[in-house]
Backbone as CSV, one residue per row, in Angstrom:
resi,resn,N_x,N_y,N_z,CA_x,CA_y,CA_z,C_x,C_y,C_z
1,MET,0.852,-1.178,0.000,0.000,0.000,0.000,0.891,1.232,0.000
2,ASN,0.576,2.187,-0.870,1.388,3.380,-1.018,0.519,4.614,-1.136
3,ALA,1.149,5.775,-0.925,0.493,7.067,-1.131,1.469,7.961,-1.872
4,ASN,0.927,8.861,-2.659,1.743,9.839,-3.357,0.883,11.063,-3.573
5,GLY,1.352,12.212,-3.084,0.532,13.401,-3.263,1.211,14.688,-2.875
6,PHE,0.484,15.750,-3.098,0.839,17.128,-2.798,0.725,17.336,-1.288
7,VAL,1.611,18.129,-0.699,1.655,18.299,0.750,0.959,19.579,1.220
8,PHE,0.130,19.404,2.238,-0.431,20.497,3.030,0.254,20.405,4.387
9,LYS,0.893,21.496,4.833,1.676,21.437,6.068,1.116,22.384,7.122
10,TYR,1.076,21.871,8.357,0.580,22.632,9.495,1.567,22.485,10.648
11,GLY,1.422,23.301,11.657,2.376,23.348,12.757,2.063,22.412,13.902
12,ASP,2.529,22.797,15.083,2.348,22.021,16.302,0.945,22.231,16.880
13,ASN,0.497,21.246,17.646,-0.743,21.325,18.421,-1.980,21.653,17.587
14,VAL,-2.081,21.063,16.411,-3.293,21.213,15.603,-4.356,20.360,16.276
15,ASP,-5.354,21.032,16.855,-6.331,20.279,17.640,-7.557,19.901,16.827
16,THR,-8.325,18.999,17.383,-9.482,18.457,16.671,-10.525,19.528,16.371
17,ASP,-10.581,20.586,17.176,-11.534,21.667,16.915,-11.089,22.550,15.758
18,VAL,-9.819,22.499,15.406,-9.339,23.197,14.214,-9.534,22.310,12.991
19,ILE,-9.311,21.012,13.174,-9.484,20.080,12.058,-10.936,20.086,11.596
20,ILE,-11.878,20.006,12.535,-13.307,20.139,12.225,-13.952,20.949,13.345
21,PRO,-14.214,22.231,13.080,-14.797,23.092,14.102,-16.114,22.527,14.654
22,ALA,-16.266,22.579,15.964,-17.432,22.009,16.644,-18.746,22.582,16.126
23,ARG,-18.731,23.805,15.635,-19.975,24.424,15.146,-20.578,23.682,13.953
24,HIS,-19.793,22.811,13.325,-20.287,22.067,12.166,-20.706,20.636,12.507
25,LEU,-20.650,20.274,13.760,-20.930,18.892,14.152,-22.424,18.629,14.351
26,ASN,-23.226,19.249,13.511,-24.667,19.041,13.579,-25.152,18.071,12.505
27,THR,-24.212,17.333,11.912,-24.551,16.323,10.909,-23.597,15.139,11.068
28,GLN,-24.019,13.993,10.605,-23.151,12.818,10.569,-22.668,12.538,9.151
29,ASP,-23.059,13.389,8.190,-22.672,13.222,6.803,-21.190,13.563,6.640
30,ALA,-20.383,12.557,6.352,-18.928,12.738,6.290,-18.522,13.745,5.218
31,LYS,-19.184,13.747,4.078,-18.827,14.693,3.011,-19.156,16.127,3.415
32,GLU,-20.281,16.319,4.076,-20.640,17.658,4.556,-19.623,18.120,5.612
33,LEU,-19.284,17.241,6.534,-18.282,17.586,7.547,-16.939,17.912,6.902
34,ALA,-16.524,17.102,5.920,-15.234,17.311,5.260,-15.177,18.642,4.520
35,SER,-16.316,19.182,4.151,-16.324,20.479,3.466,-15.884,21.611,4.387
36,HIS,-15.712,21.309,5.672,-15.255,22.307,6.648,-13.888,21.959,7.232
37,CYS,-13.247,20.938,6.687,-11.954,20.483,7.204,-10.913,21.608,7.142
38,MET,-10.270,21.878,8.240,-9.161,22.827,8.385,-9.553,24.286,8.133
39,GLU,-10.832,24.590,8.003,-11.227,25.926,7.564,-10.796,27.051,8.501
40,ASP,-10.603,26.773,9.776,-10.219,27.851,10.693,-8.734,28.207,10.623
41,ILE,-7.910,27.336,10.026,-6.494,27.692,9.869,-6.068,27.720,8.403
42,ASP,-6.893,27.202,7.515,-6.577,27.167,6.089,-7.892,27.172,5.321
43,ALA,-8.457,28.351,5.170,-9.792,28.489,4.594,-9.894,27.915,3.181
44,ASP,-8.792,27.855,2.461,-8.830,27.380,1.083,-8.486,25.894,0.951
45,PHE,-8.202,25.214,2.081,-7.813,23.808,2.039,-8.785,22.962,1.228
46,VAL,-10.074,23.058,1.511,-11.057,22.191,0.847,-11.178,22.478,-0.642
47,ASN,-10.760,23.652,-1.070,-10.793,23.984,-2.495,-9.541,23.507,-3.228
48,LYS,-8.463,23.249,-2.491,-7.191,22.866,-3.097,-6.882,21.380,-2.978
49,VAL,-7.411,20.704,-1.957,-7.057,19.308,-1.705,-7.585,18.398,-2.806
50,SER,-6.767,17.420,-3.171,-7.147,16.417,-4.165,-6.967,15.033,-3.568
51,LEU,-7.676,14.087,-4.108,-7.584,12.711,-3.661,-6.131,12.242,-3.719
52,GLY,-5.634,11.737,-2.611,-4.266,11.231,-2.545,-3.274,12.188,-1.924
53,ASP,-3.655,13.440,-1.694,-2.732,14.399,-1.092,-2.329,13.975,0.316
54,ILE,-1.292,14.612,0.828,-0.697,14.230,2.113,-0.667,15.436,3.036
55,MET,-0.981,15.210,4.300,-0.948,16.257,5.310,0.268,16.016,6.197
56,VAL,0.985,17.097,6.517,2.152,17.021,7.394,1.915,17.965,8.561
57,GLY,2.211,17.489,9.768,2.025,18.304,10.956,3.218,18.230,11.881
58,GLY,3.160,19.012,12.930,4.240,19.064,13.911,3.988,18.138,15.083
59,TRP,4.306,18.652,16.266,4.126,17.891,17.505,2.663,17.880,17.903
60,ASN,2.212,16.775,18.499,0.901,16.674,19.139,-0.258,16.908,18.166
61,PHE,-0.125,16.427,16.946,-1.177,16.596,15.948,-2.435,15.860,16.404
62,GLY,-3.583,16.517,16.323,-4.851,15.896,16.689,-5.181,15.953,18.163
63,CYS,-4.540,16.854,18.895,-4.850,16.991,20.322,-6.265,17.541,20.484
64,GLY,-6.773,17.515,21.676,-8.103,18.056,21.937,-9.095,16.964,22.265
65,SER,-10.267,17.054,21.673,-11.347,16.137,22.018,-11.101,14.742,21.446
66,SER,-11.899,13.804,21.904,-11.738,12.402,21.497,-12.593,12.025,20.300
67,ARG,-13.284,12.971,19.703,-14.214,12.615,18.629,-13.502,12.064,17.399
68,GLU,-14.118,11.066,16.777,-13.574,10.455,15.566,-13.795,11.316,14.334
69,HIS,-14.549,12.388,14.461,-14.816,13.246,13.308,-13.533,13.815,12.711
70,ALA,-12.523,14.085,13.535,-11.302,14.738,13.042,-10.568,13.878,12.010
71,PRO,-10.175,12.645,12.325,-9.523,11.864,11.273,-10.483,11.525,10.130
72,LEU,-11.767,11.387,10.420,-12.743,11.081,9.375,-12.801,12.188,8.328
73,VAL,-12.818,13.460,8.760,-12.908,14.551,7.776,-11.611,14.692,6.994
74,ILE,-10.485,14.396,7.625,-9.213,14.432,6.896,-9.238,13.380,5.788
75,LYS,-9.622,12.164,6.149,-9.685,11.082,5.164,-10.717,11.384,4.078
76,THR,-11.895,11.832,4.461,-12.974,12.098,3.510,-12.631,13.255,2.577
77,SER,-11.803,14.191,3.035,-11.412,15.319,2.181,-10.507,14.878,1.040
78,GLY,-9.903,13.684,1.157,-9.031,13.173,0.111,-7.613,12.892,0.561
79,ILE,-7.268,13.292,1.763,-5.912,13.070,2.281,-5.673,11.567,2.419
80,SER,-4.538,11.110,1.874,-4.225,9.676,1.895,-3.356,9.281,3.080
81,CYS,-2.734,10.264,3.732,-1.794,9.957,4.811,-1.498,11.241,5.579
82,VAL,-1.292,11.102,6.883,-0.815,12.220,7.696,0.532,11.810,8.280
83,ILE,1.514,12.683,8.100,2.843,12.505,8.675,3.023,13.621,9.696
84,ALA,3.438,13.275,10.899,3.650,14.304,11.924,4.806,13.910,12.829
85,LYS,5.285,14.899,13.584,6.339,14.628,14.561,5.794,13.730,15.664
86,SER,4.546,13.984,16.082,3.865,13.116,17.046,2.366,13.362,16.941
87,PHE,1.607,12.375,17.393,0.149,12.455,17.373,-0.392,12.351,18.792
88,ALA,-1.494,13.042,19.024,-2.215,12.845,20.275,-2.700,11.400,20.306
89,ARG,-2.645,10.794,21.475,-2.926,9.372,21.625,-4.302,8.968,21.091
90,ILE,-5.339,9.702,21.429,-6.689,9.332,20.998,-6.852,9.552,19.489
91,PHE,-6.283,10.619,18.946,-6.335,10.847,17.500,-5.650,9.693,16.770
92,TYR,-4.525,9.240,17.299,-3.784,8.128,16.704,-4.671,6.895,16.589
93,ARG,-5.316,6.544,17.697,-6.179,5.355,17.703,-7.409,5.545,16.814
94,ASN,-8.021,6.737,16.873,-9.188,6.995,16.034,-8.832,6.924,14.552
95,SER,-7.622,7.360,14.199,-7.187,7.291,12.800,-7.127,5.849,12.325
96,ILE,-6.554,4.984,13.133,-6.500,3.559,12.788,-7.917,2.998,12.690
97,ASN,-8.767,3.354,13.658,-10.140,2.845,13.665,-10.907,3.172,12.388
98,ILE,-10.630,4.335,11.776,-11.374,4.714,10.570,-10.564,4.476,9.295
99,GLY,-9.346,3.942,9.450,-8.545,3.580,8.282,-7.752,4.710,7.666
100,LEU,-7.380,5.713,8.458,-6.536,6.802,7.966,-5.089,6.493,8.317
101,PRO,-4.225,6.264,7.321,-2.818,5.984,7.610,-2.116,7.217,8.185
102,ILE,-1.419,7.013,9.287,-0.654,8.089,9.907,0.729,7.559,10.259
103,LEU,1.729,8.400,10.089,3.105,8.003,10.377,3.789,9.076,11.202
104,GLU,4.454,8.647,12.276,5.275,9.567,13.057,6.692,9.530,12.509
105,CYS,7.189,10.695,12.117,8.562,10.801,11.640,8.995,12.254,11.798
106,GLU,9.718,12.527,12.869,10.126,13.888,13.178,10.941,14.506,12.049
107,ALA,11.907,13.771,11.515,12.774,14.317,10.465,11.979,14.680,9.216
108,ALA,11.055,13.816,8.804,10.241,14.092,7.617,9.341,15.293,7.850
109,ALA,8.683,15.337,8.998,7.777,16.441,9.295,8.518,17.771,9.368
110,GLU,9.746,17.729,9.790,10.566,18.936,9.864,10.996,19.396,8.468
111,ALA,11.428,18.481,7.625,12.045,18.829,6.344,11.053,19.065,5.207
112,ILE,9.965,18.336,5.191,9.006,18.439,4.082,8.252,19.763,4.190
113,GLU,8.105,20.422,3.059,7.434,21.725,3.031,6.101,21.642,2.298
114,ALA,5.228,22.584,2.596,3.955,22.695,1.884,4.235,22.845,0.401
115,GLY,3.458,22.150,-0.403,3.613,22.229,-1.847,4.532,21.185,-2.442
116,HIS,5.315,20.519,-1.593,6.163,19.433,-2.096,5.278,18.261,-2.491
117,THR,5.844,17.341,-3.250,5.186,16.078,-3.562,5.921,14.992,-2.791
118,VAL,5.173,14.153,-2.101,5.741,13.124,-1.233,5.143,11.780,-1.578
119,SER,5.971,10.733,-1.503,5.472,9.370,-1.643,5.765,8.612,-0.356
120,VAL,4.856,7.707,-0.022,4.956,6.929,1.203,4.701,5.465,0.878
121,ASN,5.547,4.596,1.404,5.337,3.156,1.305,4.925,2.698,2.701
122,PHE,3.664,2.341,2.863,3.156,1.976,4.184,3.711,0.638,4.675
123,ASP,4.072,-0.243,3.759,4.612,-1.543,4.159,5.989,-1.419,4.793
124,THR,6.791,-0.471,4.296,8.160,-0.327,4.803,8.358,0.897,5.687
125,GLY,7.455,1.864,5.617,7.604,3.108,6.362,8.475,4.125,5.650
126,ALA,8.875,3.838,4.406,9.727,4.762,3.647,8.921,5.976,3.187
127,ILE,9.501,7.149,3.407,8.905,8.415,2.983,9.926,9.095,2.085
128,VAL,9.500,9.522,0.901,10.398,10.212,-0.021,9.785,11.556,-0.395
129,ASP,10.548,12.621,-0.165,10.150,13.941,-0.632,10.579,13.995,-2.095
130,GLU,9.631,13.801,-2.988,9.929,13.742,-4.425,10.454,15.081,-4.941
131,THR,10.116,16.165,-4.261,10.555,17.496,-4.676,12.047,17.699,-4.432
132,THR,12.531,17.224,-3.276,13.941,17.437,-2.928,14.795,16.183,-3.079
133,GLY,14.146,15.026,-3.156,14.868,13.765,-3.228,15.254,13.208,-1.865
134,ALA,14.873,13.884,-0.793,15.215,13.429,0.564,14.422,12.176,0.930
135,HIS,15.085,11.257,1.631,14.479,10.004,2.087,14.402,10.000,3.609
136,PHE,13.301,9.471,4.126,13.080,9.391,5.572,12.536,8.004,5.889
137,GLN,12.683,7.610,7.131,12.195,6.305,7.553,11.305,6.441,8.777
138,ALA,10.055,6.045,8.632,9.123,5.971,9.751,8.970,4.503,10.127
139,GLN,8.490,4.274,11.321,8.205,2.907,11.757,6.916,2.453,11.076
140,PRO,6.961,1.397,10.266,5.724,0.936,9.620,4.797,0.289,10.651
141,PHE,3.517,0.283,10.341,2.568,-0.397,11.201,2.799,-1.899,11.125
142,PRO,2.536,-2.612,12.213,2.597,-4.072,12.140,1.488,-4.587,11.213
143,PRO,1.631,-5.810,10.725,0.661,-6.348,9.751,-0.806,-6.270,10.194
144,PHE,-1.104,-6.496,11.468,-2.510,-6.483,11.871,-3.111,-5.080,11.770
145,ILE,-2.313,-4.030,11.985,-2.819,-2.659,11.824,-2.884,-2.306,10.344
146,GLN,-1.923,-2.772,9.560,-1.983,-2.550,8.118,-3.257,-3.163,7.547
147,LYS,-3.658,-4.321,8.069,-4.891,-4.975,7.624,-6.104,-4.088,7.920
148,ILE,-6.136,-3.494,9.094,-7.242,-2.605,9.466,-7.299,-1.421,8.513
149,ILE,-6.147,-0.797,8.250,-6.103,0.372,7.371,-6.498,-0.013,5.944
150,LYS,-5.965,-1.125,5.443,-6.293,-1.568,4.083,-7.782,-1.877,3.927
151,ALA,-8.407,-2.337,5.002,-9.842,-2.642,4.959,-10.704,-1.388,5.059
152,GLY,-10.076,-0.247,5.349,-10.839,0.999,5.476,-11.305,1.272,6.884
153,GLY,-10.744,0.568,7.859,-11.092,0.813,9.255,-11.345,-0.469,10.020
154,LEU,-11.448,-0.325,11.315,-11.605,-1.474,12.217,-12.858,-2.285,11.927
155,MET,-13.985,-1.614,11.811,-15.244,-2.341,11.596,-15.221,-3.103,10.270
156,ASN,-14.693,-2.473,9.230,-14.589,-3.163,7.940,-13.670,-4.372,8.035
157,SER,-12.589,-4.246,8.798,-11.649,-5.378,8.911,-12.287,-6.546,9.656
158,LEU,-13.151,-6.270,10.594,-13.845,-7.335,11.329,-14.886,-8.022,10.460
159,GLN,-15.506,-7.259,9.581,-16.532,-7.821,8.702,-15.937,-8.629,7.558
160,SER,-14.655,-8.380,7.237,-14.043,-9.071,6.109,-13.394,-10.410,6.504
161,LYS,-13.583,-10.833,7.734,-13.008,-12.103,8.177,-13.723,-13.279,7.595
C-alpha cells in the first residue's frame, strides 16, 4: 500500500476543533463535515485538496477532544496519509479505527514543506520527498494494523473475516 501526493503542512498542536470546528458537528454526513476540514487555519484547504494528497504536521497533531470526526474529515477530504512529529494518543487510535494511515517521523515532518510532492510506502515506512529527493524512515505499522487500514477501518476489517 502506497500514497503519493501534494503536501499540506501545518504546525504544532493542531487540535481536533481546528481540524473540524465544533460548530459544524450538527450532521453525521462525512462529506458535509469534510467540506469544513481545516477551515479555521486554512480556509482554502477544501478547495485545493485532491484525492491522494498528504498532510504534514508538527508535535501533538490531533490533540483536543476524542471525537472520531477529526480523522474522518481528513480522510474524507481526500488526504491519503498524515505525517507528523507526534500524534495525540486518541487521535492516533481513532485514525486507525477509521482507516486513515498516519506516520510519526520527526525528520520528515521537519524537512518536508507545503507544496512538495511526497510518496509513502506503508509496508516499509519509507517516505520520499519527491521534490527534494530526501528520504526518511518511519516505523511501519505491524501487519494487523496494516490490515485494518487496508480494509478501510476497524469495523470493515472485522466484517471481512
